[in-house]
Structures are given as C-alpha cells and as structure tokens.
N, C-alpha and C positions, 0 to 999 in steps of 0.2 A: 143604155140606161144607166150605166155606171158613171158616165161623165156628169150628168146633172146632180147625182148624189154627191160626187166628189166636190163639185162646185159649191153646192149648198153647204157642205162641211167646211170648206175653206172660208166661205163668207161668214158662217157662224163663228168660226175661230177668230176671224178678223174683228167682227163686231164685239165679241167678248174681250179681246185684247184691248181694243180701243176704249171700251167701257171701263176696263180696269185701270187704264191710264187716267181717265177722267176722274174716276172715283178716288184714285190715290193723290190727286192734285190737292194742294191746300185749299180749304174753303174760304179762308180769309187771309189777306196779306197782313204781315206783322207791322207794327207801328214803331219803328226805330226812332223817327223824329220826335214822337211824343215822349219816348223814354229819355232821349238826350235833352229835350226841352225841360222836362221835370228835374233832371239832374242839374241843369243850368240854373233853374229857378231856386235851387237850394244853395246857390252861390258857388258851384263848382264849374270850372271851365270845361267846355266840351272838347275833350282830347281824344286821341285814338283809343286810349284805355277805356274811356266812357263808352264810346261807340262799340268797341269790342264786347264790353260787358252787356250792353243792350242787345247785341246780336245773340248772346247766350240766352237771354230771355225769350227771344224770338223762337228758338228751337225747343223751348220748354224747360231749360235748365235754370229754374228760378233761383236756386241756391248759388249757382255759379255766377249768375247775373248780379245778385245782391252782394256777394263777396267781391266781385270785380269793381262794382260801383263804390262800395265802402272803401276798398283799397285806393280808389281814385279820389277819395275825399268827400263823397256824398254821404250825408248823415243816414243812419239806419232806416228810419221811417220813409224818408224820401227815396232811398234806394229800393226799398220793397215796393213802393207805389210805382216807381218808374219801371221796374221789371214786370209788374203786372200789366202796365200799359203796353210794354213791348210785345206782348203776346196777343193783343187785341187788334181788331180791324181798325185801320185809320178812319178818322171822322172828318 
C-alpha cells in the first residue's frame, strides 16, 4: 500500500512543479521591433545602443530604457513611448 501513496506523491509534486514553471513563464512576449521602429521614426538610426535600450524596457526597466534611448539621440517623448511599447505584446 505504500507504493501507490508514494507514486501519488511523486506525481503530485511533478504536476505542481510543472504548473509553477508554466505560471512563471511570461504571459506576453515583448515588442523590441516596435520600440526600435518608434526610435527610428523620431529620426534616430537603429543602432546596437537603441536595441539594448529597448531590451531594458522589455524587462521593465523603463527608466533605464528611456535613459539609453535618450543617450542614443532619441527625443524624450519618443523615448518614453518607445519604452512603453517595448513591454507590450507584439501586434
């Protein structure tokens, strides 16, 4: 009788672990192309610095994203808008 109980425990643990992995996965992919495109529309060339700044927006570092885009030459309002786009699901 111990074997079925142990098997049930192992299966329960496995289900909970896999469920945790699924729950921890991001719900929506970020939109780096939209961020870099908005930066380009403001007249700034899409460089590695622009892409790196947009990646900061993806992980939720809005201030770091805006600072990086501003340093790359993107005007303040466009930088802020581009960073907000970076964190949203692509359309």
